[in-house]
TORPA-4810 file (N, C-alpha, C, O; in nm, 3 decimals):
<nodes>
NODE_1_-5.389_-7.845_-9.925_-5.304_-7.842_-9.809_-5.359_-7.938_-9.704_-5.479_-7.938_-9.676_M
NODE_2_-5.272_-8.018_-9.647_-5.311_-8.117_-9.547_-5.270_-8.066_-9.408_-5.152_-8.044_-9.382_R
NODE_3_-5.369_-8.046_-9.321_-5.347_-7.994_-9.186_-5.369_-8.108_-9.087_-5.475_-8.170_-9.086_V
NODE_4_-5.268_-8.134_-9.004_-5.275_-8.238_-8.902_-5.297_-8.169_-8.768_-5.221_-8.079_-8.730_V
NODE_5_-5.400_-8.212_-8.696_-5.433_-8.153_-8.566_-5.420_-8.261_-8.459_-5.499_-8.356_-8.457_V
NODE_6_-5.322_-8.247_-8.370_-5.310_-8.341_-8.258_-5.403_-8.294_-8.145_-5.427_-8.175_-8.129_T
NODE_7_-5.454_-8.389_-8.069_-5.548_-8.354_-7.964_-5.684_-8.318_-8.021_-5.758_-8.238_-7.963_G
NODE_8_-5.718_-8.377_-8.134_-5.839_-8.340_-8.208_-5.969_-8.377_-8.138_-6.074_-8.322_-8.172_A
NODE_9_-5.965_-8.466_-8.041_-6.088_-8.504_-7.971_-6.118_-8.411_-7.854_-6.225_-8.420_-7.794_S
NODE_10_-6.026_-8.322_-7.823_-6.047_-8.230_-7.711_-6.132_-8.110_-7.748_-6.169_-8.091_-7.864_G
NODE_11_-6.162_-8.029_-7.650_-6.245_-7.910_-7.666_-6.189_-7.816_-7.773_-6.259_-7.779_-7.866_F
NODE_12_-6.064_-7.779_-7.760_-6.000_-7.690_-7.857_-5.979_-7.762_-7.991_-6.001_-7.703_-8.097_L
NODE_13_-5.937_-7.887_-7.986_-5.912_-7.962_-8.108_-6.034_-7.973_-8.197_-6.024_-7.958_-8.319_G
NODE_14_-6.149_-7.998_-8.138_-6.272_-8.007_-8.217_-6.304_-7.873_-8.285_-6.344_-7.870_-8.401_R
NODE_15_-6.286_-7.764_-8.212_-6.313_-7.632_-8.268_-6.214_-7.598_-8.380_-6.253_-7.543_-8.483_A
NODE_16_-6.087_-7.631_-8.360_-5.986_-7.604_-8.462_-6.015_-7.686_-8.588_-6.008_-7.633_-8.699_V
NODE_17_-6.048_-7.814_-8.571_-6.080_-7.898_-8.686_-6.198_-7.842_-8.764_-6.197_-7.842_-8.887_M
NODE_18_-6.298_-7.795_-8.694_-6.415_-7.737_-8.760_-6.374_-7.616_-8.843_-6.418_-7.601_-8.957_Q
NODE_19_-6.291_-7.530_-8.788_-6.249_-7.410_-8.861_-6.162_-7.445_-8.981_-6.178_-7.386_-9.088_C
NODE_20_-6.070_-7.539_-8.964_-5.982_-7.579_-9.075_-6.064_-7.640_-9.188_-6.042_-7.609_-9.305_V
NODE_21_-6.159_-7.726_-9.152_-6.244_-7.790_-9.253_-6.331_-7.687_-9.323_-6.345_-7.690_-9.446_T
NODE_22_-6.391_-7.594_-9.247_-6.475_-7.490_-9.307_-6.395_-7.399_-9.399_-6.450_-7.341_-9.493_Q
NODE_23_-6.264_-7.386_-9.373_-6.179_-7.304_-9.458_-6.142_-7.376_-9.587_-6.079_-7.318_-9.675_A
NODE_24_-6.182_-7.503_-9.599_-6.161_-7.577_-9.722_-6.034_-7.660_-9.729_-5.996_-7.706_-9.836_G
NODE_25_-5.967_-7.679_-9.616_-5.844_-7.757_-9.614_-5.873_-7.901_-9.573_-5.968_-7.929_-9.501_F
NODE_26_-5.788_-7.992_-9.622_-5.795_-8.130_-9.575_-5.746_-8.132_-9.431_-5.638_-8.082_-9.402_E
NODE_27_-5.823_-8.190_-9.342_-5.787_-8.190_-9.200_-5.783_-8.334_-9.149_-5.879_-8.409_-9.163_C
NODE_28_-5.669_-8.370_-9.090_-5.651_-8.502_-9.029_-5.645_-8.481_-8.878_-5.547_-8.429_-8.825_I
NODE_29_-5.750_-8.522_-8.811_-5.754_-8.512_-8.665_-5.690_-8.635_-8.603_-5.718_-8.748_-8.644_G
NODE_30_-5.605_-8.613_-8.504_-5.532_-8.722_-8.440_-5.568_-8.725_-8.291_-5.570_-8.622_-8.224_V
NODE_31_-5.596_-8.845_-8.241_-5.634_-8.863_-8.101_-5.577_-8.995_-8.050_-5.558_-9.090_-8.126_S
NODE_32_-5.551_-9.000_-7.921_-5.508_-9.128_-7.861_-5.626_-9.213_-7.822_-5.610_-9.330_-7.787_R
NODE_33_-5.745_-9.157_-7.826_-5.866_-9.235_-7.797_-5.946_-9.251_-7.925_-5.935_-9.171_-8.018_T
NODE_34_-6.027_-9.354_-7.929_-6.105_-9.385_-8.049_-6.223_-9.288_-8.060_-6.304_-9.275_-7.968_R
NODE_35_-6.231_-9.221_-8.173_-6.343_-9.132_-8.206_-6.368_-9.143_-8.355_-6.274_-9.149_-8.435_H
NODE_36_-6.493_-9.146_-8.392_-6.528_-9.156_-8.534_-6.467_-9.039_-8.611_-6.476_-8.924_-8.570_A
NODE_37_-6.405_-9.071_-8.722_-6.350_-8.969_-8.809_-6.211_-8.919_-8.772_-6.155_-8.834_-8.841_G
NODE_38_-6.154_-8.972_-8.662_-6.021_-8.929_-8.620_-5.921_-9.043_-8.638_-5.957_-9.161_-8.631_L
NODE_39_-5.798_-9.007_-8.662_-5.687_-9.102_-8.675_-5.638_-9.136_-8.534_-5.585_-9.048_-8.465_H
NODE_40_-5.654_-9.261_-8.490_-5.614_-9.300_-8.356_-5.469_-9.345_-8.353_-5.426_-9.422_-8.440_Q
NODE_41_-5.393_-9.297_-8.253_-5.254_-9.335_-8.234_-5.233_-9.372_-8.087_-5.312_-9.332_-8.001_V
NODE_42_-5.130_-9.449_-8.058_-5.097_-9.477_-7.918_-5.007_-9.366_-7.862_-5.003_-9.345_-7.741_S
NODE_43_-4.936_-9.297_-7.951_-4.851_-9.184_-7.914_-4.864_-9.079_-8.023_-4.871_-9.112_-8.142_S
NODE_44_-4.867_-8.952_-7.985_-4.878_-8.847_-8.085_-4.756_-8.840_-8.176_-4.762_-8.778_-8.283_Y
NODE_45_-4.646_-8.901_-8.136_-4.529_-8.910_-8.224_-4.563_-8.986_-8.352_-4.492_-8.973_-8.452_A
NODE_46_-4.670_-9.066_-8.350_-4.713_-9.144_-8.466_-4.807_-9.066_-8.558_-4.860_-9.123_-8.653_E
NODE_47_-4.828_-8.938_-8.532_-4.917_-8.859_-8.616_-4.869_-8.861_-8.760_-4.748_-8.860_-8.785_A
NODE_48_-4.962_-8.863_-8.855_-4.921_-8.867_-8.995_-4.855_-8.736_-9.038_-4.872_-8.632_-8.975_P
NODE_49_-4.780_-8.744_-9.145_-4.717_-8.625_-9.202_-4.823_-8.539_-9.270_-4.933_-8.586_-9.298_A
NODE_50_-4.790_-8.415_-9.294_-4.880_-8.323_-9.362_-4.806_-8.195_-9.393_-4.685_-8.186_-9.375_G
NODE_51_-4.879_-8.096_-9.438_-4.820_-7.966_-9.468_-4.811_-7.878_-9.344_-4.714_-7.805_-9.325_D
NODE_52_-4.913_-7.886_-9.259_-4.921_-7.803_-9.139_-4.954_-7.892_-9.020_-5.037_-7.982_-9.028_V
NODE_53_-4.886_-7.865_-8.909_-4.915_-7.932_-8.783_-4.969_-7.829_-8.686_-4.907_-7.725_-8.664_L
NODE_54_-5.084_-7.858_-8.627_-5.136_-7.778_-8.517_-5.133_-7.870_-8.395_-5.213_-7.962_-8.382_I
NODE_55_-5.037_-7.843_-8.306_-5.012_-7.934_-8.193_-5.083_-7.884_-8.068_-5.042_-7.786_-8.004_H
NODE_56_-5.191_-7.955_-8.034_-5.274_-7.919_-7.919_-5.274_-8.028_-7.813_-5.347_-8.020_-7.715_L
NODE_57_-5.192_-8.131_-7.832_-5.209_-8.257_-7.759_-5.135_-8.269_-7.627_-5.113_-8.381_-7.580_A
NODE_58_-5.096_-8.162_-7.566_-5.037_-8.174_-7.433_-5.145_-8.152_-7.328_-5.246_-8.087_-7.355_Q
NODE_59_-5.123_-8.206_-7.208_-5.224_-8.192_-7.104_-5.249_-8.045_-7.071_-5.156_-7.964_-7.067_T
NODE_60_-5.374_-8.011_-7.048_-5.408_-7.877_-7.003_-5.436_-7.875_-6.853_-5.478_-7.774_-6.797_N
NODE_61_-5.412_-7.988_-6.788_-5.434_-8.001_-6.645_-5.300_-7.985_-6.572_-5.218_-8.077_-6.571_D
NODE_62_-5.281_-7.869_-6.513_-5.153_-7.837_-6.449_-5.122_-7.932_-6.334_-5.007_-7.974_-6.318_R
NODE_63_-5.220_-7.965_-6.254_-5.197_-8.053_-6.140_-5.153_-8.192_-6.186_-5.063_-8.252_-6.126_A
NODE_64_-5.217_-8.243_-6.291_-5.179_-8.374_-6.344_-5.037_-8.372_-6.396_-4.959_-8.463_-6.369_T
NODE_65_-5.003_-8.267_-6.472_-4.868_-8.255_-6.526_-4.764_-8.251_-6.415_-4.661_-8.317_-6.422_A
NODE_66_-4.792_-8.173_-6.312_-4.697_-8.161_-6.201_-4.684_-8.291_-6.123_-4.576_-8.322_-6.073_N
NODE_67_-4.792_-8.367_-6.112_-4.786_-8.495_-6.042_-4.701_-8.596_-6.119_-4.633_-8.679_-6.059_A
NODE_68_-4.705_-8.591_-6.251_-4.628_-8.685_-6.333_-4.482_-8.643_-6.347_-4.397_-8.727_-6.376_Q
NODE_69_-4.454_-8.516_-6.327_-4.316_-8.467_-6.318_-4.229_-8.490_-6.439_-4.272_-8.476_-6.553_G
NODE_70_-4.103_-8.526_-6.411_-4.000_-8.540_-6.513_-4.037_-8.641_-6.621_-4.001_-8.622_-6.737_Q
NODE_71_-4.106_-8.746_-6.586_-4.144_-8.847_-6.685_-4.233_-8.785_-6.793_-4.213_-8.812_-6.912_A
NODE_72_-4.329_-8.702_-6.753_-4.416_-8.637_-6.851_-4.338_-8.534_-6.932_-4.360_-8.521_-7.053_L
NODE_73_-4.249_-8.462_-6.868_-4.168_-8.363_-6.939_-4.083_-8.431_-7.047_-4.075_-8.382_-7.160_E
NODE_74_-4.020_-8.542_-7.012_-3.939_-8.616_-7.108_-4.025_-8.667_-7.224_-3.985_-8.655_-7.340_T
NODE_75_-4.141_-8.721_-7.193_-4.233_-8.771_-7.297_-4.276_-8.658_-7.390_-4.276_-8.675_-7.512_E
NODE_76_-4.313_-8.543_-7.334_-4.357_-8.430_-7.416_-4.245_-8.381_-7.507_-4.269_-8.351_-7.624_A
NODE_77_-4.123_-8.373_-7.454_-4.009_-8.330_-7.534_-3.982_-8.427_-7.649_-3.957_-8.385_-7.762_N
NODE_78_-3.986_-8.558_-7.619_-3.959_-8.659_-7.722_-4.069_-8.660_-7.829_-4.040_-8.674_-7.948_Q
NODE_79_-4.194_-8.645_-7.786_-4.305_-8.643_-7.881_-4.292_-8.525_-7.976_-4.306_-8.540_-8.097_T
NODE_80_-4.264_-8.408_-7.922_-4.252_-8.290_-8.007_-4.132_-8.303_-8.101_-4.140_-8.264_-8.217_L
NODE_81_-4.022_-8.356_-8.052_-3.905_-8.377_-8.137_-3.940_-8.468_-8.255_-3.901_-8.441_-8.368_K
NODE_82_-4.014_-8.575_-8.228_-4.057_-8.667_-8.335_-4.149_-8.598_-8.435_-4.137_-8.618_-8.556_S
NODE_83_-4.240_-8.516_-8.384_-4.332_-8.445_-8.473_-4.257_-8.346_-8.561_-4.284_-8.337_-8.681_L
NODE_84_-4.165_-8.271_-8.504_-4.090_-8.172_-8.581_-4.001_-8.237_-8.686_-3.970_-8.176_-8.788_L
NODE_85_-3.960_-8.361_-8.662_-3.877_-8.433_-8.759_-3.956_-8.473_-8.883_-3.896_-8.513_-8.984_A
NODE_86_-4.088_-8.465_-8.878_-4.172_-8.503_-8.993_-4.172_-8.395_-9.102_-4.234_-8.414_-9.206_K
NODE_87_-4.105_-8.286_-9.079_-4.087_-8.180_-9.180_-4.216_-8.113_-9.226_-4.234_-8.088_-9.345_S
NODE_88_-4.305_-8.085_-9.133_-4.421_-8.002_-9.166_-4.368_-7.866_-9.210_-4.271_-7.817_-9.153_Y
NODE_89_-4.429_-7.805_-9.310_-4.381_-7.675_-9.355_-4.419_-7.565_-9.256_-4.350_-7.463_-9.248_S
NODE_90_-4.526_-7.584_-9.183_-4.570_-7.489_-9.080_-4.610_-7.567_-8.956_-4.671_-7.673_-8.965_K
NODE_91_-4.575_-7.512_-8.839_-4.612_-7.574_-8.712_-4.670_-7.465_-8.622_-4.612_-7.358_-8.606_V
NODE_92_-4.786_-7.495_-8.564_-4.848_-7.405_-8.466_-4.861_-7.483_-8.336_-4.910_-7.596_-8.335_V
NODE_93_-4.817_-7.421_-8.227_-4.819_-7.488_-8.097_-4.906_-7.410_-8.000_-4.894_-7.288_-7.988_Y
NODE_94_-4.994_-7.480_-7.930_-5.080_-7.419_-7.829_-5.010_-7.424_-7.694_-5.000_-7.530_-7.632_A
NODE_95_-4.961_-7.309_-7.650_-4.894_-7.298_-7.521_-4.992_-7.241_-7.419_-5.114_-7.254_-7.435_S
NODE_96_-4.940_-7.179_-7.315_-5.026_-7.129_-7.209_-4.981_-6.993_-7.160_-4.862_-6.967_-7.144_S
NODE_97_-5.078_-6.906_-7.136_-5.050_-6.774_-7.080_-5.003_-6.783_-6.936_-4.960_-6.682_-6.879_A
NODE_98_-5.011_-6.900_-6.874_-4.962_-6.916_-6.737_-4.812_-6.887_-6.729_-4.759_-6.862_-6.621_V
NODE_99_-4.743_-6.891_-6.844_-4.599_-6.860_-6.846_-4.571_-6.715_-6.804_-4.459_-6.684_-6.765_L
NODE_100_-4.670_-6.628_-6.813_-4.652_-6.489_-6.770_-4.660_-6.475_-6.619_-4.619_-6.372_-6.564_Y
NODE_101_-4.713_-6.575_-6.552_-4.731_-6.567_-6.407_-4.862_-6.499_-6.371_-4.941_-6.462_-6.459_G
NODE_102_-4.884_-6.483_-6.243_-5.010_-6.428_-6.192_-4.991_-6.296_-6.119_-5.079_-6.256_-6.043_D
NODE_103_-4.882_-6.228_-6.140_-4.852_-6.110_-6.061_-4.912_-5.981_-6.117_-4.906_-5.878_-6.050_H
NODE_104_-4.968_-5.983_-6.237_-5.027_-5.863_-6.297_-5.170_-5.894_-6.338_-5.196_-5.993_-6.407_I
NODE_105_-5.263_-5.809_-6.296_-5.404_-5.826_-6.331_-5.440_-5.734_-6.446_-5.529_-5.650_-6.433_A
NODE_106_-5.370_-5.748_-6.558_-5.394_-5.667_-6.677_-5.363_-5.752_-6.799_-5.306_-5.860_-6.790_A
NODE_107_-5.402_-5.700_-6.915_-5.373_-5.771_-7.039_-5.222_-5.790_-7.052_-5.145_-5.702_-7.014_A
NODE_108_-5.182_-5.902_-7.105_-5.039_-5.934_-7.119_-4.991_-5.902_-7.259_-5.070_-5.897_-7.353_R
NODE_109_-4.862_-5.882_-7.272_-4.801_-5.855_-7.402_-4.692_-5.958_-7.427_-4.621_-5.998_-7.335_H
NODE_110_-4.680_-6.000_-7.552_-4.586_-6.106_-7.589_-4.441_-6.070_-7.550_-4.359_-6.160_-7.533_V
NODE_111_-4.409_-5.943_-7.537_-4.272_-5.903_-7.503_-4.241_-5.917_-7.354_-4.125_-5.903_-7.314_S
NODE_112_-4.341_-5.945_-7.272_-4.318_-5.960_-7.128_-4.235_-6.085_-7.100_-4.240_-6.182_-7.176_E
NODE_113_-4.160_-6.082_-6.990_-4.083_-6.202_-6.955_-4.175_-6.319_-6.922_-4.285_-6.302_-6.871_P
NODE_114_-4.126_-6.438_-6.953_-4.198_-6.561_-6.919_-4.108_-6.647_-6.832_-3.985_-6.634_-6.835_I
NODE_115_-4.170_-6.735_-6.753_-4.091_-6.815_-6.660_-4.158_-6.950_-6.637_-4.281_-6.961_-6.636_I
NODE_116_-4.075_-7.050_-6.619_-4.125_-7.183_-6.582_-4.110_-7.199_-6.432_-4.001_-7.180_-6.377_A
NODE_117_-4.219_-7.234_-6.365_-4.217_-7.247_-6.220_-4.248_-7.388_-6.172_-4.237_-7.417_-6.053_T
NODE_118_-4.286_-7.477_-6.265_-4.321_-7.615_-6.229_-4.312_-7.700_-6.355_-4.275_-7.650_-6.461_D
NODE_119_-4.345_-7.826_-6.344_-4.335_-7.917_-6.458_-4.423_-7.870_-6.574_-4.378_-7.868_-6.689_T
NODE_120_-4.546_-7.833_-6.545_-4.639_-7.789_-6.649_-4.581_-7.674_-6.730_-4.579_-7.678_-6.853_Y
NODE_121_-4.533_-7.570_-6.661_-4.481_-7.454_-6.733_-4.348_-7.486_-6.800_-4.316_-7.426_-6.903_T
NODE_122_-4.269_-7.577_-6.745_-4.143_-7.616_-6.810_-4.171_-7.688_-6.941_-4.100_-7.666_-7.039_Q
NODE_123_-4.273_-7.772_-6.944_-4.312_-7.840_-7.068_-4.353_-7.736_-7.172_-4.310_-7.742_-7.287_I
NODE_124_-4.435_-7.641_-7.132_-4.480_-7.537_-7.224_-4.362_-7.457_-7.277_-4.353_-7.431_-7.397_K
NODE_125_-4.271_-7.418_-7.189_-4.156_-7.338_-7.229_-4.063_-7.415_-7.322_-4.021_-7.362_-7.425_L
NODE_126_-4.032_-7.541_-7.287_-3.949_-7.625_-7.375_-4.011_-7.639_-7.513_-3.943_-7.630_-7.615_N
NODE_127_-4.141_-7.661_-7.515_-4.211_-7.680_-7.642_-4.211_-7.552_-7.724_-4.192_-7.557_-7.846_S
NODE_128_-4.231_-7.439_-7.660_-4.226_-7.311_-7.732_-4.090_-7.293_-7.798_-4.082_-7.260_-7.916_E
NODE_129_-3.983_-7.314_-7.722_-3.848_-7.296_-7.776_-3.825_-7.388_-7.896_-3.767_-7.346_-7.997_Y
NODE_130_-3.869_-7.514_-7.885_-3.849_-7.610_-7.994_-3.927_-7.569_-8.119_-3.873_-7.575_-8.230_A
NODE_131_-4.051_-7.528_-8.102_-4.134_-7.489_-8.216_-4.081_-7.361_-8.280_-4.074_-7.351_-8.402_V
NODE_132_-4.043_-7.265_-8.199_-3.990_-7.140_-8.254_-3.857_-7.163_-8.326_-3.832_-7.102_-8.429_L
NODE_133_-3.773_-7.251_-8.273_-3.646_-7.284_-8.339_-3.670_-7.352_-8.473_-3.586_-7.346_-8.563_A
NODE_134_-3.785_-7.417_-8.485_-3.825_-7.485_-8.610_-3.889_-7.387_-8.709_-3.923_-7.425_-8.821_H
NODE_135_-3.906_-7.261_-8.667_-3.971_-7.162_-8.753_-4.121_-7.159_-8.740_-4.190_-7.100_-8.823_G
NODE_136_-4.173_-7.223_-8.635_-4.317_-7.230_-8.614_-4.372_-7.111_-8.537_-4.301_-7.015_-8.509_G
NODE_137_-4.499_-7.121_-8.505_-4.569_-7.015_-8.432_-4.625_-7.071_-8.302_-4.660_-7.189_-8.293_A
NODE_138_-4.632_-6.985_-8.200_-4.681_-7.023_-8.069_-4.798_-6.933_-8.032_-4.792_-6.812_-8.050_V
NODE_139_-4.904_-6.994_-7.980_-5.018_-6.919_-7.928_-5.027_-6.947_-7.778_-5.049_-7.061_-7.738_A
NODE_140_-5.009_-6.844_-7.697_-5.022_-6.861_-7.551_-5.168_-6.837_-7.513_-5.214_-6.724_-7.503_R
NODE_141_-5.238_-6.947_-7.492_-5.381_-6.941_-7.464_-5.406_-6.927_-7.315_-5.324_-6.966_-7.232_L
NODE_142_-5.520_-6.872_-7.284_-5.562_-6.860_-7.145_-5.681_-6.952_-7.124_-5.690_-7.055_-7.191_S
NODE_143_-5.772_-6.919_-7.037_-5.887_-7.004_-7.009_-5.984_-7.000_-7.127_-6.041_-6.896_-7.159_N
NODE_144_-6.002_-7.114_-7.190_-6.095_-7.125_-7.301_-6.230_-7.170_-7.250_-6.239_-7.253_-7.160_L
NODE_145_-6.335_-7.114_-7.307_-6.468_-7.158_-7.267_-6.561_-7.159_-7.387_-6.535_-7.093_-7.487_Y
NODE_146_-6.668_-7.233_-7.375_-6.767_-7.244_-7.480_-6.844_-7.373_-7.463_-6.827_-7.445_-7.365_G
NODE_147_-6.929_-7.402_-7.560_-7.008_-7.525_-7.555_-6.916_-7.646_-7.550_-6.816_-7.651_-7.622_L
NODE_148_-6.947_-7.741_-7.468_-6.873_-7.867_-7.453_-6.735_-7.848_-7.392_-6.645_-7.930_-7.416_A
NODE_149_-6.716_-7.741_-7.314_-6.587_-7.721_-7.248_-6.568_-7.826_-7.139_-6.663_-7.890_-7.095_M
NODE_150_-6.444_-7.841_-7.096_-6.411_-7.939_-6.993_-6.483_-7.907_-6.863_-6.495_-7.790_-6.826_A
NODE_151_-6.531_-8.008_-6.794_-6.603_-7.983_-6.669_-6.514_-7.938_-6.554_-6.564_-7.885_-6.455_P
NODE_152_-6.383_-7.956_-6.565_-6.294_-7.923_-6.454_-6.233_-7.784_-6.459_-6.154_-7.749_-6.371_G
NODE_153_-6.267_-7.703_-6.560_-6.204_-7.571_-6.564_-6.276_-7.472_-6.473_-6.383_-7.501_-6.421_N
NODE_154_-6.215_-7.357_-6.453_-6.266_-7.260_-6.356_-6.406_-7.211_-6.392_-6.490_-7.196_-6.303_V
NODE_155_-6.432_-7.185_-6.518_-6.563_-7.136_-6.557_-6.670_-7.242_-6.540_-6.781_-7.211_-6.495_L
NODE_156_-6.640_-7.367_-6.574_-6.735_-7.477_-6.552_-6.769_-7.489_-6.404_-6.884_-7.509_-6.366_S
NODE_157_-6.666_-7.476_-6.322_-6.686_-7.485_-6.177_-6.782_-7.375_-6.129_-6.868_-7.400_-6.045_H
NODE_158_-6.766_-7.256_-6.181_-6.854_-7.145_-6.142_-6.995_-7.169_-6.195_-7.092_-7.153_-6.120_I
NODE_159_-7.008_-7.207_-6.320_-7.140_-7.225_-6.380_-7.222_-7.334_-6.312_-7.344_-7.322_-6.303_L
NODE_160_-7.158_-7.439_-6.264_-7.232_-7.546_-6.197_-7.291_-7.499_-6.064_-7.381_-7.564_-6.010_T
NODE_161_-7.241_-7.389_-6.012_-7.290_-7.338_-5.884_-7.403_-7.237_-5.898_-7.471_-7.205_-5.800_Q
NODE_162_-7.423_-7.186_-6.019_-7.526_-7.084_-6.039_-7.664_-7.138_-6.005_-7.701_-7.248_-6.045_L
NODE_163_-7.740_-7.060_-5.931_-7.875_-7.097_-5.893_-7.883_-7.198_-5.782_-7.993_-7.245_-5.749_G
NODE_164_-7.770_-7.234_-5.721_-7.771_-7.336_-5.615_-7.747_-7.277_-5.477_-7.732_-7.352_-5.380_K
NODE_165_-7.742_-7.149_-5.468_-7.719_-7.087_-5.337_-7.686_-6.941_-5.353_-7.678_-6.889_-5.464_G
NODE_166_-7.667_-6.874_-5.239_-7.646_-6.729_-5.244_-7.503_-6.688_-5.285_-7.478_-6.571_-5.314_P
NODE_167_-7.410_-6.784_-5.288_-7.272_-6.745_-5.319_-7.205_-6.850_-5.409_-7.254_-6.961_-5.427_S
NODE_168_-7.091_-6.809_-5.464_-7.011_-6.897_-5.548_-6.878_-6.918_-5.477_-6.816_-6.822_-5.430_I
NODE_169_-6.834_-7.042_-5.470_-6.708_-7.076_-5.405_-6.601_-7.096_-5.513_-6.621_-7.173_-5.607_V
NODE_170_-6.489_-7.027_-5.500_-6.378_-7.041_-5.592_-6.268_-7.123_-5.526_-6.251_-7.118_-5.405_L
NODE_171_-6.194_-7.199_-5.608_-6.083_-7.279_-5.555_-5.977_-7.189_-5.493_-5.925_-7.218_-5.385_H
NODE_172_-5.945_-7.081_-5.561_-5.843_-6.988_-5.515_-5.864_-6.853_-5.581_-5.920_-6.844_-5.690_T
NODE_173_-5.820_-6.749_-5.516_-5.828_-6.615_-5.574_-5.693_-6.569_-5.627_-5.681_-6.457_-5.678_L
NODE_174_-5.591_-6.653_-5.615_-5.456_-6.614_-5.655_-5.437_-6.597_-5.805_-5.387_-6.492_-5.846_E
NODE_175_-5.473_-6.693_-5.890_-5.448_-6.677_-6.033_-5.529_-6.563_-6.094_-5.642_-6.537_-6.054_P
NODE_176_-5.469_-6.498_-6.189_-5.535_-6.393_-6.266_-5.522_-6.435_-6.412_-5.410_-6.445_-6.463_V
NODE_177_-5.633_-6.459_-6.479_-5.629_-6.506_-6.618_-5.734_-6.435_-6.702_-5.836_-6.387_-6.651_R
NODE_178_-5.707_-6.431_-6.831_-5.805_-6.385_-6.928_-5.888_-6.505_-6.970_-5.851_-6.619_-6.944_D
NODE_179_-5.998_-6.478_-7.036_-6.083_-6.583_-7.088_-6.100_-6.563_-7.238_-6.116_-6.451_-7.285_F
NODE_180_-6.097_-6.673_-7.313_-6.117_-6.670_-7.458_-6.230_-6.765_-7.490_-6.232_-6.879_-7.443_C
NODE_181_-6.325_-6.718_-7.571_-6.437_-6.805_-7.608_-6.410_-6.871_-7.743_-6.349_-6.812_-7.831_T
NODE_182_-6.456_-6.992_-7.757_-6.448_-7.063_-7.884_-6.582_-7.050_-7.954_-6.686_-7.043_-7.888_L
NODE_183_-6.581_-7.048_-8.088_-6.707_-7.033_-8.161_-6.799_-7.152_-8.138_-6.754_-7.265_-8.117_P
NODE_184_-6.928_-7.124_-8.143_-7.027_-7.232_-8.131_-7.026_-7.311_-8.260_-6.993_-7.257_-8.366_M
NODE_185_-7.061_-7.437_-8.254_-7.052_-7.527_-8.369_-7.132_-7.481_-8.491_-7.088_-7.505_-8.604_R
NODE_186_-7.245_-7.418_-8.472_-7.328_-7.385_-8.586_-7.292_-7.251_-8.651_-7.352_-7.214_-8.751_H
NODE_187_-7.198_-7.179_-8.596_-7.157_-7.052_-8.652_-7.027_-7.068_-8.729_-6.942_-7.148_-8.690_K
NODE_188_-7.009_-6.992_-8.838_-6.884_-7.001_-8.914_-6.769_-6.944_-8.834_-6.787_-6.853_-8.752_P
NODE_189_-6.649_-6.996_-8.858_-6.529_-6.946_-8.791_-6.484_-6.818_-8.857_-6.498_-6.799_-8.977_C
NODE_190_-6.430_-6.729_-8.774_-6.383_-6.600_-8.826_-6.252_-6.617_-8.897_-6.196_-6.520_-8.947_A
</nodes>
């Protein structure tokens, strides 16, 4: 089985590729930047065909997505449409738990209503609908953390402040999110 992973050079992409490879499947990692062992493309629409697509290649930076607005939304929709046209037998899409909103400080359930409130969430919602209509699966992820995580996420921001003073400064107290850890590189995937 050939598994194609878009966004393979990212934090989540590297972990997914490791798990797919350890499970014994052929894994083709796709990235828009040059990395050893990855298939480089100028657009993720150029990703090679395969049996399974794991699509992780949308921005995880909400502020950046919102700044780019409709242009980014159109690009994301067109890219996903091109990928789905490649006839992967299975498609998995990494969405975001931000679609549930921040009004409840408790574990969320898939049956809860979801809503798009900005460009970032509209992209996620459009992509979910497209993947589900294709018979695929959607994973609504929350804050991921682990070795080599992005320096701009909330946990990285907190960790850089440890031991540097009597208090920790947070950007905002409004969002309420769960945290999910990714396995360390030297441990087998579950």
